[in-house]
N, C-alpha and C positions, 0 to 999 in steps of 0.2 A: 369800682374799677371802670365800669362803663361810663360813668359820669366824668371821671377824670379824663378819659380818652376824648369824650365829646368836648370837654372844656379845653383840652389841648388843641383840638381842631379849631375851636372858635378863636382861641388865642392866636393860632397860626394865621387864620384868615384876617383877624383884626390887625395883626402885625403887618400883614401883607398890604392891607388897605392904608394902615397908618403910615407906612413908609412909601405910600404912593406907588407901590409896585403893582402893576396889573398882571394877574396870572393868566397864562395862556390856557385855552380849553384843555390842552393835553395835560398840563400840570394839575389843573383842577380835577380832572378825571382820576389822575393818579392819587391825589389826596383822598378823593371819595373812596377809591378802591382800598386804600390803606386803612381808611376808617372802617369799611365793611369787614376787612380781614381782622382788624383788632376786635370788632364786635363778635365775630364768629369764634375767635380764640377765647374770648371771655365766656361765651355760652358753653363751649366745650369744657373749659376749666370748671365752670359751675357744675356741669353734668358729672364730670370726673369726681369732683368733691362729694357730690351726693352719693355716687356709687361707692366711694371709699367709706363714707359714713355708714352705708348699709352693711358693707363687709365687716366694718369694725363692730357694729351691733351684733351681726351674726356670730363673729368670732367670740364676742363676750358671752353670747348665749350658749355657744358650744362649750366654752370654758366652764360656764356654770353647770351645764349638764354633765360634763366630764367629772367635775368636782363632786356632784351629787352621786354619780355612779361609783366614783372612787370611795366616797364615804360609805356607800352601801356595801361595796365589796370588802372594805376594811371591817365593817360590822360582821359580815358573814364569815370572814376569815377568823375573826376573834371567836365567833360561836363555834366554828369547826375546830379551832385550836383547843378551845375549852372542852368540847366533846371528846376530842382525841385524848386529851390528858385524862379525862374521867375514864374513857374506855381503856386506856393503857393501864390505869390504876386497877380498874375492875378486872381486866384480863390477867394481870399479875396475880391477883387473889384467886381468880377462877382457875388459872393454871396450877397454882399451888394446891388448891383444893382437889382438882382433878388428879394431880400427881399423887396426892395422899390416897385418894380413892383407888387409883390404879395400883398403888403399892399394896393396899389392903386386899384387893382382888387377886393380885399375884400371890400373896401369902396364902389366901384361902384356896386358890387353885393348886398351889404346891401341897397343901394339906390334903386336898381331895386326891391328887395324884399319888401321894404317899399311902393314903388309905386304900385306894384301888390296887396299888402295887402289892401291899400287904395281903389284900384279898386274893389276888391272883397267885401269890406265893403260897398262901394257905390252901387254895384250891388245888394247886399243882401237887403239894405234899399229900393232900387227901386223896387225890387221884392215884398217886403212886402207891399209897398204902392199900387202897381198895383193889388195884390191879394185882398186887401181890397176894392179898387175902383171898381174892376170888379167882385166882389163876386157874384152878382146877375146873372151873365151870365155863371157861371161855369156849370150849368145844360144844357146849350145850346151848349156845345162843346167848351168852352173857357178854356185854361189852361195857367198857368204861371210857368215857371221853369228856372233855371239857369244852364248854361253849359259853361265851359271854360271861366268864368269871364263875360259872356254875359247873358242878360235876354231875354228869348224867350216867346213871347205872341203868342199863336197859336189859331186861330179861324177857325173852320170848315166852309166849304162853305155854309152849311145850315143856319148858324148864320148870314151870310152877304148877300148872293145872292140867288135869286130864281134859280131853276134848269136851267143850261145852260146859265145863264145870267151874264152880267158883271156890272149890275146896283145894287147898294147896297140898300137893303130894310130897312124899318124903324128900325127893331130890330138891324140890323147891325150898323146903324147910331148911335143908342143909345150907343152901346158898344164902338164904336170908339170915341164918344164924351167923355165918361168917361176916356178912355185911353188918349185922348188929354189933358185933364185937368192935369193929372199927368206929361205928357211930357213937357208941357209948364212951369211947376215948376222946370224942370231939364234941363236947357239950355245947359249943358255940355254933354248931351247924344246924340249920333249919332244914327239915325233911318234908318234901312234897311227893306224894305217891300218886302217879297218874295212870289210869287204865286206858288202853287203846284197843280198838278192834279193827277188823277189816270191814268191807262194805257189804258183805253177804248178809241177807236177812236171817233173823233168828227163827228157827223152826222147832216146835215141840220142846221147849225148855221150861215148861211149867210156868212159874210166876215171873220168869225173866221175859219181858215183853219185847225188848228190842236191844240194839247195840248200846244204847245209853245205859240201860239197866245192867247189862253184862259188864261194861267197862267200870261202872261205879262199884258194883258188888265185888269184882275182883280187886279193885283198889282198896276197898274197906277190909277185905280178907287179909291183905298184906299188912295193912296198918294194925289190924287186930292181933295178928301174929307177932309183930314187932313189939307191941305194947304189952300184950298179955303173956306171951311166952318168953320174950327176950328182954322185957322190962325197960324198953326204951321209953322215956317220959312222953306221954301223949301230948303234952303241951308243945312239943317240938314238931309234931306231925300234922299234916293235912292230907285228906283223901279226895281226889277228884276223878271224874270220868270224862274222857274226851270223845268217846264213841269212835266213829269212823272218820272223824274230820281233821285229823292231823297225821295222815299216812306218811310212812317213810319211803314207800315204794308203790308201784302200780298194783292195783287190785285185780288185774287181768290175768295174773299167773299165780300158781300155787305158792311159788317161792316168795313173790311179792306180798301176798296175803299173809304168809307166815311171818314175815318181818313186821307187818303192820299190827299183828296181834301180839301185844306186848304190855309189860308193866315198866314204866319209867320212874325211877326214884331220883328226884332232882335235889341235889344237895347244895345249899347256899350258905356262905358265911354270913353271920349277923353283921349288919352294917349300921348299927345304932350310932356309932361314932360319925359315920358319913351323914346320916339323916339329921343328927343334931347340928352338924356343921352347915348343912344346906338351910336349915331353919333360921340360922343367925342372920 
Protein backbone atom coordinates (compact mmCIF):
# COMPACT_ATOMS: atom_id res chain seq x y z
CA UNK A 1 0.00 0.00 0.00
CA UNK A 2 2.81 2.36 0.91
CA UNK A 3 4.54 1.69 -2.41
CA UNK A 4 1.36 2.44 -4.29
CA UNK A 5 1.02 5.75 -2.50
CA UNK A 6 4.66 6.65 -3.23
CA UNK A 7 4.19 5.59 -6.80
CA UNK A 8 1.12 7.78 -7.07
CA UNK A 9 3.04 10.72 -5.72
CA UNK A 10 5.84 10.16 -8.22
CA UNK A 11 3.33 9.91 -11.03
CA UNK A 12 1.73 13.16 -9.92
CA UNK A 13 5.11 14.89 -9.86
CA UNK A 14 6.06 13.47 -13.25
CA UNK A 15 2.75 14.57 -14.67
CA UNK A 16 3.31 17.98 -13.29
CA UNK A 17 6.74 18.24 -14.88
CA UNK A 18 5.65 16.61 -18.12
CA UNK A 19 2.85 19.07 -18.56
CA UNK A 20 5.37 21.83 -17.94
CA UNK A 21 3.36 22.98 -14.95
CA UNK A 22 5.53 24.44 -12.26
CA UNK A 23 4.18 23.76 -8.73
CA UNK A 24 4.22 26.52 -6.26
CA UNK A 25 5.96 25.89 -2.90
CA UNK A 26 2.54 25.91 -1.20
CA UNK A 27 1.14 23.18 -3.41
CA UNK A 28 4.34 21.20 -3.03
CA UNK A 29 4.14 21.31 0.74
CA UNK A 30 0.49 20.28 0.54
CA UNK A 31 1.43 17.28 -1.55
CA UNK A 32 4.18 16.32 0.92
CA UNK A 33 1.76 16.66 3.85
CA UNK A 34 -0.78 14.48 2.07
CA UNK A 35 1.96 11.93 1.46
CA UNK A 36 2.89 11.89 5.19
CA UNK A 37 -0.77 11.54 6.15
CA UNK A 38 -1.20 8.60 3.84
CA UNK A 39 1.92 6.97 5.32
CA UNK A 40 0.65 7.47 8.88
CA UNK A 41 -2.71 5.97 7.97
CA UNK A 42 -0.97 3.02 6.46
CA UNK A 43 1.08 2.42 9.64
CA UNK A 44 -2.00 2.68 11.81
CA UNK A 45 -3.82 0.23 9.58
CA UNK A 46 -0.95 -2.20 9.85
CA UNK A 47 -0.92 -1.90 13.66
CA UNK A 48 -4.68 -2.39 13.79
CA UNK A 49 -4.36 -5.47 11.61
CA UNK A 50 -1.72 -6.91 13.94
CA UNK A 51 -3.90 -6.25 17.00
CA UNK A 52 -6.88 -7.88 15.33
CA UNK A 53 -4.75 -10.88 14.48
CA UNK A 54 -3.68 -11.24 18.12
CA UNK A 55 -7.28 -10.96 19.32
CA UNK A 56 -8.34 -13.61 16.81
CA UNK A 57 -5.59 -15.94 18.04
CA UNK A 58 -6.64 -15.33 21.68
CA UNK A 59 -10.30 -15.97 20.85
CA UNK A 60 -9.33 -19.19 19.10
CA UNK A 61 -7.30 -20.25 22.16
CA UNK A 62 -10.17 -19.34 24.52
CA UNK A 63 -12.57 -21.31 22.32
CA UNK A 64 -10.26 -24.32 22.43
CA UNK A 65 -9.99 -24.05 26.25
CA UNK A 66 -13.76 -23.78 26.60
CA UNK A 67 -14.23 -26.80 24.38
CA UNK A 68 -11.75 -28.71 26.55
CA UNK A 69 -13.59 -27.73 29.75
CA UNK A 70 -16.91 -28.56 28.14
CA UNK A 71 -15.66 -32.02 27.21
CA UNK A 72 -14.31 -32.49 30.75
CA UNK A 73 -17.62 -31.41 32.33
CA UNK A 74 -19.57 -33.63 29.98
CA UNK A 75 -17.36 -36.56 31.06
CA UNK A 76 -17.91 -35.74 34.74
CA UNK A 77 -21.64 -35.37 34.18
CA UNK A 78 -21.75 -38.76 32.49
CA UNK A 79 -19.88 -40.29 35.48
CA UNK A 80 -22.20 -38.61 37.99
CA UNK A 81 -25.25 -39.67 36.01
CA UNK A 82 -23.98 -43.24 35.89
CA UNK A 83 -23.25 -43.23 39.65
CA UNK A 84 -26.68 -41.77 40.35
CA UNK A 85 -28.32 -44.51 38.33
CA UNK A 86 -26.36 -47.16 40.25
CA UNK A 87 -27.13 -45.47 43.58
CA UNK A 88 -30.79 -45.25 42.73
CA UNK A 89 -30.85 -48.90 41.82
CA UNK A 90 -28.95 -49.87 44.98
CA UNK A 91 -31.12 -47.58 47.12
CA UNK A 92 -34.27 -49.25 45.83
CA UNK A 93 -32.93 -52.68 46.78
CA UNK A 94 -31.65 -51.37 50.14
CA UNK A 95 -34.99 -49.71 50.88
CA UNK A 96 -36.76 -52.94 50.00
CA UNK A 97 -34.41 -54.89 52.27
CA UNK A 98 -34.75 -52.42 55.14
CA UNK A 99 -38.50 -52.46 54.74
CA UNK A 100 -38.48 -56.24 55.03
CA UNK A 101 -36.21 -56.12 58.10
CA UNK A 102 -38.40 -53.47 59.70
CA UNK A 103 -41.50 -55.56 59.11
CA UNK A 104 -39.84 -58.58 60.73
CA UNK A 105 -38.78 -56.48 63.72
CA UNK A 106 -42.27 -55.10 64.09
CA UNK A 107 -43.64 -58.64 64.05
CA UNK A 108 -41.14 -59.74 66.71
CA UNK A 109 -41.88 -56.66 68.80
CA UNK A 110 -45.58 -57.48 68.63
CA UNK A 111 -44.82 -61.04 69.74
CA UNK A 112 -42.75 -59.74 72.67
CA UNK A 113 -45.50 -57.31 73.63
CA UNK A 114 -48.06 -60.13 73.50
CA UNK A 115 -45.88 -62.33 75.71
CA UNK A 116 -45.32 -59.52 78.22
CA UNK A 117 -49.03 -58.74 78.22
CA UNK A 118 -49.80 -62.40 78.94
CA UNK A 119 -47.16 -62.36 81.69
CA UNK A 120 -48.72 -59.32 83.33
CA UNK A 121 -52.19 -60.84 83.05
CA UNK A 122 -50.97 -64.08 84.63
CA UNK A 123 -49.17 -62.16 87.39
CA UNK A 124 -52.26 -60.10 88.14
CA UNK A 125 -54.41 -63.23 88.37
CA UNK A 126 -51.82 -64.84 90.65
CA UNK A 127 -51.71 -61.73 92.83
CA UNK A 128 -55.49 -61.76 93.24
CA UNK A 129 -55.51 -65.46 94.17
CA UNK A 130 -52.75 -64.96 96.73
CA UNK A 131 -54.42 -61.92 98.25
CA UNK A 132 -57.62 -63.93 98.76
CA UNK A 133 -55.80 -67.00 100.06
CA UNK A 134 -53.67 -65.00 102.50
CA UNK A 135 -56.26 -62.43 103.48
CA UNK A 136 -56.34 -63.62 107.10
CA UNK A 137 -52.62 -62.88 107.53
CA UNK A 138 -52.56 -59.27 106.30
CA UNK A 139 -52.88 -57.97 109.87
CA UNK A 140 -49.79 -59.94 110.86
CA UNK A 141 -47.48 -58.20 108.42
CA UNK A 142 -48.13 -60.06 105.15
CA UNK A 143 -48.44 -58.06 101.92
CA UNK A 144 -48.88 -59.01 98.27
CA UNK A 145 -47.94 -56.63 95.47
CA UNK A 146 -46.78 -56.70 91.87
CA UNK A 147 -43.61 -55.01 90.55
CA UNK A 148 -42.07 -55.31 87.10
CA UNK A 149 -44.30 -58.22 86.13
CA UNK A 150 -43.45 -60.21 89.30
CA UNK A 151 -45.56 -60.88 92.38
CA UNK A 152 -43.90 -60.15 95.75
CA UNK A 153 -45.26 -61.86 98.88
CA UNK A 154 -43.60 -60.17 101.85
CA UNK A 155 -43.82 -61.73 105.31
CA UNK A 156 -42.35 -59.92 108.33
CA UNK A 157 -40.12 -61.99 110.55
CA UNK A 158 -42.60 -61.79 113.47
CA UNK A 159 -45.12 -63.69 111.31
CA UNK A 160 -42.67 -66.53 110.65
CA UNK A 161 -39.99 -66.71 113.33
CA UNK A 162 -39.52 -66.10 117.03
CA UNK A 163 -36.99 -63.35 117.75
CA UNK A 164 -33.50 -64.30 116.60
CA UNK A 165 -34.64 -67.77 115.48
CA UNK A 166 -34.53 -69.59 112.16
CA UNK A 167 -37.29 -72.06 113.13
CA UNK A 168 -40.72 -71.28 111.64
CA UNK A 169 -43.49 -70.99 114.25
CA UNK A 170 -47.06 -72.32 113.87
CA UNK A 171 -48.55 -69.06 112.59
CA UNK A 172 -45.84 -68.84 109.96
CA UNK A 173 -46.48 -72.44 108.89
CA UNK A 174 -50.18 -71.67 108.43
CA UNK A 175 -49.38 -68.73 106.17
CA UNK A 176 -46.87 -70.75 104.13
CA UNK A 177 -49.35 -73.64 103.80
CA UNK A 178 -51.96 -71.29 102.33
CA UNK A 179 -49.32 -69.90 99.99
CA UNK A 180 -48.25 -73.39 98.93
CA UNK A 181 -51.81 -74.32 97.91
CA UNK A 182 -51.83 -71.50 95.36
CA UNK A 183 -48.28 -72.23 94.16
CA UNK A 184 -49.05 -75.89 93.48
CA UNK A 185 -51.92 -74.77 91.24
CA UNK A 186 -49.47 -72.63 89.23
CA UNK A 187 -46.75 -75.02 87.99
CA UNK A 188 -45.38 -72.40 85.56
CA UNK A 189 -44.42 -70.03 88.36
CA UNK A 190 -40.77 -69.75 89.43
CA UNK A 191 -40.29 -69.15 93.16
CA UNK A 192 -37.39 -67.20 94.71
CA UNK A 193 -37.24 -66.95 98.50
CA UNK A 194 -35.19 -63.99 99.77
CA UNK A 195 -34.20 -63.39 103.38
CA UNK A 196 -33.71 -59.81 104.62
CA UNK A 197 -32.56 -58.35 107.95
CA UNK A 198 -32.18 -54.98 109.59
CA UNK A 199 -28.74 -53.40 110.13
CA UNK A 200 -28.28 -54.29 113.80
CA UNK A 201 -25.37 -56.60 114.55
CA UNK A 202 -26.01 -60.20 115.56
CA UNK A 203 -25.31 -60.89 119.26
CA UNK A 204 -25.09 -64.34 120.93
CA UNK A 205 -26.84 -66.39 118.26
CA UNK A 206 -24.48 -69.35 118.38
CA UNK A 207 -23.35 -70.42 114.93
CA UNK A 208 -25.16 -67.51 113.26
CA UNK A 209 -22.27 -65.11 112.79
CA UNK A 210 -23.89 -62.13 111.11
CA UNK A 211 -26.90 -60.84 109.17
CA UNK A 212 -25.79 -62.70 106.05
CA UNK A 213 -26.05 -65.99 107.94
CA UNK A 214 -29.40 -65.08 109.46
CA UNK A 215 -30.96 -64.01 106.15
CA UNK A 216 -29.74 -67.11 104.29
CA UNK A 217 -30.76 -69.58 107.01
CA UNK A 218 -34.24 -68.11 107.36
CA UNK A 219 -34.62 -68.29 103.57
CA UNK A 220 -33.57 -71.96 103.46
CA UNK A 221 -35.94 -72.73 106.37
CA UNK A 222 -38.85 -71.44 104.28
CA UNK A 223 -37.71 -73.36 101.19
CA UNK A 224 -37.30 -76.53 103.24
CA UNK A 225 -40.82 -76.19 104.66
CA UNK A 226 -42.35 -75.61 101.22
CA UNK A 227 -40.56 -78.57 99.64
CA UNK A 228 -40.64 -81.09 102.49
CA UNK A 229 -43.92 -80.31 104.21
CA UNK A 230 -45.97 -78.83 101.36
CA UNK A 231 -44.44 -80.86 98.51
CA UNK A 232 -43.71 -77.91 96.24
CA UNK A 233 -41.15 -79.23 93.68
CA UNK A 234 -37.68 -78.10 94.71
CA UNK A 235 -36.73 -77.47 91.08
CA UNK A 236 -39.01 -74.43 91.14
CA UNK A 237 -37.39 -72.78 94.18
CA UNK A 238 -34.22 -70.88 94.97
CA UNK A 239 -33.11 -69.56 98.36
CA UNK A 240 -31.01 -66.40 98.76
CA UNK A 241 -29.95 -64.12 101.60
CA UNK A 242 -29.76 -60.36 101.07
CA UNK A 243 -28.65 -59.46 104.59
CA UNK A 244 -29.26 -55.82 105.51
CA UNK A 245 -28.56 -54.42 102.06
CA UNK A 246 -32.05 -54.07 100.55
CA UNK A 247 -34.04 -52.28 103.26
CA UNK A 248 -37.61 -51.14 102.78
CA UNK A 249 -37.40 -48.50 105.50
CA UNK A 250 -34.95 -46.65 107.72
CA UNK A 251 -33.11 -48.70 110.32
CA UNK A 252 -33.17 -45.80 112.79
CA UNK A 253 -36.63 -46.65 114.20
CA UNK A 254 -38.08 -49.89 115.64
CA UNK A 255 -40.90 -49.77 113.08
CA UNK A 256 -38.47 -49.37 110.19
CA UNK A 257 -36.27 -52.21 111.41
CA UNK A 258 -39.35 -54.42 111.77
CA UNK A 259 -40.30 -53.82 108.13
CA UNK A 260 -36.74 -54.59 107.01
CA UNK A 261 -36.69 -57.97 108.82
CA UNK A 262 -38.68 -60.02 106.35
CA UNK A 263 -38.94 -62.93 103.96
CA UNK A 264 -39.84 -62.02 100.41
CA UNK A 265 -41.21 -64.72 98.13
CA UNK A 266 -40.82 -63.50 94.55
CA UNK A 267 -43.03 -65.26 92.01
CA UNK A 268 -42.17 -64.98 88.31
CA UNK A 269 -43.98 -66.53 85.33
CA UNK A 270 -41.72 -68.66 83.15
CA UNK A 271 -40.68 -66.70 80.09
CA UNK A 272 -39.19 -69.50 77.98
CA UNK A 273 -41.28 -68.35 75.04
CA UNK A 274 -39.84 -64.84 75.35
CA UNK A 275 -36.24 -66.06 75.79
CA UNK A 276 -36.54 -68.28 72.70
CA UNK A 277 -37.89 -65.34 70.73
CA UNK A 278 -35.00 -63.09 71.82
CA UNK A 279 -32.44 -65.72 70.76
CA UNK A 280 -33.79 -65.80 67.20
